C-alpha positions, 0 to 999 in steps of 0.5 A: 252209078256207084256211091262213095268211091275211094278218094285220096286225102286231097279229094282226088278219086283213087284211079283204076288200072289204066285210068287217065284223068282228063279234067277237074271242074270246081264250082258245079252243082250236082243233082241225082235221084233214086239214092237210098237213105235220102229224103225223097231219094234225091240229092242236090250238092255242090263240089268238084267233078272229075272226068277220066277215060272211064268215069265221072266222079262228083265229090261233094264239098260237104257230106249229105248224110253218109254220101260224099262222092258219086261215081258214074261210069261213062259206059253206063251214061246215056241220053245226055244233053247239054241245056242252055236255058234262058233264065237258068244256068247251063247244064248237062242232064242225062241218065246213068245205069247202076253198077250192079254187083255180080251176086245181086239182081239187076231188077233191084237197082233203078236207073238214075237221072242226073244233072250237072249245073255250071253255076260258076264260070263258063263251060266251053272247055268242059262240055266239048271234052265231055261229049268228045270223050263219051263219044270216043268211049262208045265208039271204041266199045260198041261191042260192049254196049248191049250187055246188061252187065258191062264192066265199066273198066273196059272203057280204059282201052279207049285212046284219049291222048289225041283228043287231049292234045287238041282240046280247046280251052275256054278262058271263061271256064275254070276247068283244070285239064290234067297234062300229066296224071296226078298220083301216077305212081300210086300203088292203090290203083283199083281193079274192080268196081265191085266192092262194098260201099264205104260209109266213112269219108276217107278224106 
């Protein structure tokens, strides 16, 4: 997990080289723990989640202190589960490992637990795409999983085109699927996760 990735003025994450955005989903609530500089270390915020072949990026509607976005590499997510509670909204919960810079020690960083809550509309499009994509990323990058400092951008090698062509669209789910890449000609494409945290909102 990384904090405050670069965003375009419209809130869309600035892509990595070879990154393909699959979908965007508005009207979700995002919860995550062990965030430095926040009260009790926990954050709960509403906004939009973007899903690509490399990562999930949650972009908050309103800042929480210095925080405006959370970047979760798919290769760092594990133990994810779809929950359908009787008296609460559907959600995906799981854990995500931190993105640790090469010059820092892994022991200084904690594993985060997260939850994505679908409070506005269905999730019949988002949930299958999420689990299919994360499964494909793991299958294609099995040889990377045991490494303690796996480069999240390795997930970009996962072929996702076929999966996207056969995606089921649930009419009650307001998820937007990207049939063509937004900002495809951008020269701002990033090549690494390891950069200083930007504490100012670029939007």
